[in-house]
C-alpha angles and dihedrals in degrees: 000000000000121000101180093117117157135186108280111167145346118225129185096035115088103155135002111162141319131063128313124229135197118214118247093260091053095229100101134051126212115210130178112231108186109301093342137075125233125197115206112203100205096184094050093039097229140108132224129193114208115238094233123091135189126224095252139014113303113249103180137013130200122194123199118237093249093049096234100107134044132186115213119192120187130205096275093052098257112142133204126202105212131187112221091195098057093022093228139120114259102180146358126220134176122212093184090222138061112276119219102190143005127191135175116218115247093253091051095232098111142018133204124222121198109211122165109318095332138080120221122204115207133181110247117251112271095019096094127044095249134119090222110086092201109058114172115224107174140352117220121205127186117097116092095210138037118309116235113180145021137202131175131211116247093254094047092239099119140016136197126222124198121209139197088240088078094253135113121211126203115205132184113239088205133033107284123175097211097036123046097135139337130193124213124194132169101117132106098206140037118300112254101179140355127196135188122221118245113283089348145096091229109121141204119204126192127194134197091259089065095255122149120200121189115209122195119204120213091214131067123222090254089056097067109116118219113239097234102090104094129057091232092057092050091052090050092050090050092052090048093051091054092063126071094264138339123264118211110197117195129199127206089220111040120190121260089251091057092050093057110109092356128137112268130205128207126195107232100172144021121191135180124212096194098076098129100058094267098130100183126140122259106239104174143008142184133196131201108204100198096048094034090229119160116195117189128184126199138201091257093064094254123127132193131205115207137173113228147246090023089042093222112177111239102170140354126190139163112223103174143347092251128082120274105241101185140014131186137169128213123239095264093049093233100111128047119194123207128190124196111194093191093064099022086240124162121190133177112195127193100208099191094059093028094230138124119255090182132008115171134155131172129213112304092222130022123310111248106185145006141190134191122229116243092256095044094238098110136040123198119204132187124206141194088254091072095248129129115209130188116206130197108230093208100052097026092226132124110240102179133025123191115204100176095115120085099201143035117315111234102179140008133186145167125235121236093263092055092225098097129062120200124199134183123205142183089244088082099256139106111206132196118211126194117224090200096058097019095228141111104262099168134035121188120199137174128242092253126024115276142157118251117216104175141019141202139175126198125241095264094050092232100104124059123190130188129178122218124219099204104038096038090227138124118223122206122200138179116243095207097051102019090225125140108254103184145340114227111212126179108096121103096203142048114297108245103177144002130194138180125222104244092219106029137043095255126126123201118204125189127200146176090251087084094254140109114203126199116214123195111221092196095052099059091276095293122167109256100175138006117203116204122210136184096241144021113299117239105175141005131192138172124227113247091253091049095234098109137047125203120200129189117204135191095259092067097258129129114206129191124217140188104231092200099052098023093230127138112246101184148329141219124212099217102164095101096042093065094063097199112212125231117254122226093248096043115122094201133052124267092250094057096038113114100187119105098358095138141089113256101180135037135184135178121221119247094263094041095238097111135043123210116209132180142160145149092344143081092247131083118199129209115201127195104235100208097045092034093218135124108268100180141346122216125203108223095195141000095195111132091191083082124078125251095029101119125069092207126033119238110254090213088069095053125088134179091268096048139271122349087229088077088071116081103225095202142286096273117236094024091055092216127121114253110198114212121236114261114255096011111122095195094054129229106332095204092063098030089214102145140112110238119220120241114244143146111233103178138007130197133176116221115247088237090059090225094105147015132207133213130193109218141154089277095055136260107337122194123201118191139176114267103197096158094086097037124088102223110164124183122218091343122187137165097273093057106092136138091248092053090052091051091050090052091052094049089049091050095243093140100165095055091043092053094046092049092048091052090049091052088046098210110149098210092047094050090048090052092048092051096045091052092062115098117241093241093058098051095092091050094048093048091054094049093045114111117249090239092067100044096084094048090048093051090054091050091047092052092056092045092049088053098051109016126092091216091085100151092047095055091041089058089054093050093046095051091046094052093043098048098037100029097110094048091047091051092062091062098032094140095064092042095053094100093053093046093047090049091052092047092051092055093048093047093052092052092044091054093051096043094045093053090050093049093048090049092051091044095054091043091054091049091050092048091050093050091047092051091051091052092054095044127094118303115263136169114293093239094049094046093050092048093047091048092049092049092046090050091051092049091046092051090048093051094046093049091052090050092050091049089050091051 
């Protein structure tokens, strides 16, 4: 069993806070999701979360003009220099203060950082011969309040900085004699955005009160005079270069001597967006210089598209009831991206065709449960917002959302066929959703209203069971008729978990009454065994072969039982493996804290050799079942913006009256203090100013065995095996070398070459050995292949079928292996389940794509045939109908034969 799982992707989180960025080619969108960065490939229709993570939530992102570098700055002012090519962190830097905006210059040689009331000009990494990636060039002073936005001119000579003191400052990035700084007023509220015109110093400024001011400059960019003409200027430059960096101090009221020969600005226009009585604040804006498009977003969820300088309204639309936090436009001006932090919503709008390119939204509250489909292609999740979402594991997008429940979802699962999703909720219903018609086709209810806390379905998909947390009963329904079959009573506490034996008609129910009861479905649902534990039971799960039962209890122990004999076969003390962190308001240390030190979710691996366990902690543990030891521990998140992350509290955050966290620092943009409700853990929901606690609510292994998923406070995290960078040989000896394999291939000894390549376990070498085999010799080689290598070859074929373009060639290999070794593989089917599921997932993905293409071609041919008949010569109505019907029948027959051939 391999345990080298690494973070692969983050689903269910599309945007949290910060600014969005399009890549230079305009085909991908970069979005900050918590303390990670996700790249949405809009042309390929998939999403990828980069493996690096910052210490806290990312507040602003700057992308270099060539798209190779990115600067990520979190809430505490810690910056990461990231390479988007190698997807790795190059450097760390600390600004010691929250940063409001970062922007690279168009030539990529410098970037500006807005921190507090100053603007810092840095040399871009790699542009100076220094080991330090952040080399400070100048510091610009002038604004009296915090700076909020930055924009550069096209030639990178000047930049503008907007401030909350209602002023905009224009600074020279180089030493210009006629432009050192210039202050622009004219607004009555804080500046939200400022934009330069194309190849000009003309400027647009926007404030929070939705006011647009147009500023015209009397000097062109080519008219800027370098500051190296007088002897006095050269002496001043020499003195400035001797210091660490140069400080440019601006004044709002320069003297008349300073104004002589300087660049002058004149306000030529003032426009108000709130003309129709909608007095909402402007929260974000974006400007496309070539098309003169101005996109503005408001706190009410409405955005406008105007053409400047005439301010002609092109389009207006409301996308949500929450404020629009970030807007950006791609380089061609076709796509506009919107981010709403309140809902976690991300939209990409094509304004010319008025259609969505991307529209995704995660769960409004935390995810509670998840389940993999039998082929591993889809994941279904349930959240506290009452929604059931189905995700595609390949693309990372949600393709259907069910909103029939009216309360929190407590459990979700797939049936064995993979076409039905079941969900249990606190609203007293269990609902069945069809993935073929995308609708709720069956609703299961109890005789009296109750709250369902857990859910299970048997292997045939005919029996559905759900446990109640208030009536202490388990309800059994029929999937076919929807009728209640039986009510299982016997527990004296809330039902916490239910699970079916995969191979026998036995149901295990766990309760807070410190017992696990086994019910026989074939014997009128009678209790066959009662397992007594020392503490309340939190979770129960069967091994895939049904011969072992794992139980997690409140005292932090995991016990293993034999369901046939009712004997305990082992136990694991997992209390100290969780490492529960200390919350900011805890009075005791994390070591002595007794709350939450337990596993709340368990899951066996596909082969039953490993057990995955998680709970109210940032760690997930994998235990080896036979040895009953901790194999590896995974850290779900390192985001310190969440609560219960640190083992020891920072003494700098403690006062003589208690923790600083007791004081509400404010409600963000409004600037007021929003006091939380007493006794409410989630904070005041109206202000959304609370610190969520890190936890793992549900864990599931993929049926393919190559990955596992966890629902946490961060979202849906997927960890997968990355064997491409790991040297993992199999029965290696001195004779197995790459040179020997190539000699075997040249000699035509295909069997020994393939066996040696599998023992060396190099992917490229095994691919070369397989593709050298002629198609006519595949059946002979499969028959002569040793049984030990069949399983490993099936796993490799599954990955190749999913990614390679030689589809028919690898399908022939898989077909011959299954036909010739099928009987022997059936005898050890339990251990081969991961390989078979992985192969099934690859085949199902190709079948879905090819069937859609064939249907599309088929309907197009039918339409073309009907259209040609209409344009042909006029005939009698009966003859034309008869001919068209015969042609359609022949066409269907030919197409059916072609599909069978494919």
